[in-house]
Residue frames relative to the residue before (quaternion, step in Angstrom):
aa qw qx qy qz dx dy dz
M 1.0000 0.0000 0.0000 0.0000 0.00 0.00 0.00
K 0.4313 -0.7161 0.4917 0.2436 3.51 -0.86 0.96
G 0.3968 -0.7103 0.5376 0.2216 3.54 -1.03 0.86
W 0.2298 -0.7679 0.5755 0.1624 3.55 -1.29 -0.15
A 0.4308 -0.6636 0.5470 0.2738 3.51 -1.30 0.45
A 0.3189 -0.7534 0.5471 0.1770 3.56 -0.79 1.01
S 0.1961 -0.7518 0.6145 0.1368 3.53 -0.96 0.85
D 0.8332 -0.0576 -0.0285 0.5492 3.55 -0.60 1.17
H 0.5835 -0.6182 0.3511 0.3926 3.57 1.10 0.77
R 0.2554 0.8167 -0.4797 0.1940 3.53 1.15 0.64
Y 0.7763 0.3356 -0.1755 0.5039 3.60 0.98 -0.75
S 0.8115 0.0891 -0.0346 0.5765 3.57 1.13 -0.35
H 0.4529 -0.6719 0.5121 0.2849 3.54 -1.01 0.77
R 0.6407 0.5366 -0.3158 0.4493 3.58 1.27 -0.30
G 0.5345 -0.5944 0.4324 0.4171 3.57 1.19 -0.27
N 0.8229 -0.1487 0.1284 0.5332 3.58 -0.98 -0.81
V 0.2203 -0.7564 0.6045 0.1179 3.54 -1.11 0.76
P 0.3362 -0.7690 0.5072 0.1957 3.59 -0.57 1.13
D 0.6586 -0.4695 0.3988 0.4322 3.56 -1.32 0.24
S 0.2290 -0.7610 0.5938 0.1258 3.56 -1.13 0.69
P 0.4419 -0.6982 0.4862 0.2843 3.59 -0.92 0.78
G 0.5137 -0.6278 0.4327 0.3934 3.63 1.23 -0.23
Y 0.6978 -0.4529 0.3457 0.4341 3.55 -1.32 -0.12
T 0.4270 -0.6473 0.5605 0.2907 3.53 -1.18 0.62
T 0.6806 -0.4591 0.3643 0.4396 3.58 -1.28 0.19
E 0.6575 0.5109 -0.3077 0.4605 3.59 0.97 -0.83
Q 0.6553 0.5054 -0.3110 0.4673 3.59 0.99 -0.81
K 0.6300 0.5254 -0.3304 0.4668 3.59 1.03 -0.76
A 0.6596 0.5020 -0.3054 0.4687 3.58 0.97 -0.86
A 0.6539 0.5085 -0.3129 0.4646 3.59 0.98 -0.84
L 0.6497 0.5123 -0.3130 0.4664 3.59 0.97 -0.83
A 0.6460 0.5072 -0.3179 0.4736 3.60 0.95 -0.83
R 0.6454 0.5210 -0.3130 0.4627 3.60 0.98 -0.85
L 0.6779 0.4845 -0.2908 0.4703 3.59 0.92 -0.90
N 0.6407 0.5176 -0.3248 0.4649 3.60 1.02 -0.74
R 0.6328 0.5136 -0.3298 0.4764 3.60 1.04 -0.74
R 0.6513 0.5094 -0.3085 0.4703 3.58 0.98 -0.87
L 0.6391 0.5280 -0.3205 0.4584 3.59 0.94 -0.87
L 0.6679 0.4948 -0.3001 0.4681 3.59 0.89 -0.91
R 0.6570 0.5165 -0.3089 0.4541 3.59 0.93 -0.91
L 0.6964 0.4685 -0.2746 0.4692 3.59 0.88 -0.94
A 0.6471 0.5169 -0.3237 0.4575 3.59 0.94 -0.84
T 0.6544 0.5059 -0.3091 0.4693 3.57 0.97 -0.84
A 0.6443 0.5265 -0.3210 0.4523 3.58 0.97 -0.83
V 0.6799 0.4773 -0.2913 0.4745 3.59 0.97 -0.78
V 0.7048 0.4801 -0.2784 0.4420 3.58 0.74 -1.03
D 0.7586 0.3998 -0.2054 0.4717 3.59 0.93 -0.87
H 0.4341 0.7174 -0.4651 0.2840 3.62 1.21 -0.07
T 0.5169 -0.6758 0.4402 0.2870 3.57 -0.95 0.91
W 0.5084 0.6606 -0.4219 0.3566 3.61 1.17 -0.40
W 0.6147 0.5753 -0.3562 0.4054 3.60 1.01 -0.75
K 0.6179 0.5555 -0.3446 0.4369 3.60 1.12 -0.58
S 0.6094 0.5619 -0.3555 0.4320 3.60 1.20 -0.37
L 0.6901 0.4286 -0.2722 0.5157 3.60 1.27 -0.20
E 0.1957 -0.7786 0.5878 0.0998 3.53 -1.14 0.66
G 0.8907 0.0895 -0.0337 0.4445 3.54 -1.29 0.53
E 0.8656 -0.0135 0.0442 0.4985 3.50 -0.85 -1.10
D 0.6030 0.5598 -0.3633 0.4372 3.60 1.07 -0.63
R 0.6427 0.5091 -0.3196 0.4751 3.59 1.02 -0.77
V 0.6442 0.5162 -0.3181 0.4662 3.59 0.96 -0.85
K 0.6612 0.5046 -0.3079 0.4620 3.60 0.89 -0.91
A 0.6581 0.5090 -0.3134 0.4579 3.59 0.95 -0.84
R 0.6660 0.4914 -0.3079 0.4693 3.59 0.96 -0.81
M 0.6406 0.5121 -0.3257 0.4705 3.59 1.01 -0.74
A 0.6355 0.5131 -0.3287 0.4742 3.60 1.01 -0.77
L 0.6407 0.5281 -0.3213 0.4554 3.59 1.01 -0.80
K 0.6198 0.5538 -0.3398 0.4402 3.60 1.02 -0.74
R 0.7384 0.4218 -0.2203 0.4778 3.56 1.03 -0.75
T 0.5229 0.6307 -0.4018 0.4089 3.57 1.30 0.13
T 0.3005 -0.7236 0.5871 0.2038 3.57 -0.97 0.81
H 0.3532 -0.7407 0.5343 0.2027 3.55 -1.12 0.60
A 0.4708 -0.6326 0.5311 0.3100 3.52 -1.24 0.52
E 0.5364 -0.6098 0.4701 0.3457 3.54 -1.13 0.62
P 0.5307 -0.6320 0.4470 0.3451 3.60 -0.98 0.74
T 0.3460 -0.7445 0.5346 0.2006 3.56 -1.08 0.70
């Protein structure tokens, strides 16, 4: 990816941005793996039948609480 020269730090707080070689093969594979995991987990949460047991404000509160929950690392 081609870099650019910042004029008055207009495009970057860091100033000039050098050329980037792009993602390595390993980085591309890791990103694809993480995107697949994100899609799988998001689908499992959104489509879970438990959400149907809640109505209105209770469903909103439960979803907001879930957003603020940290997850354990997979074992």
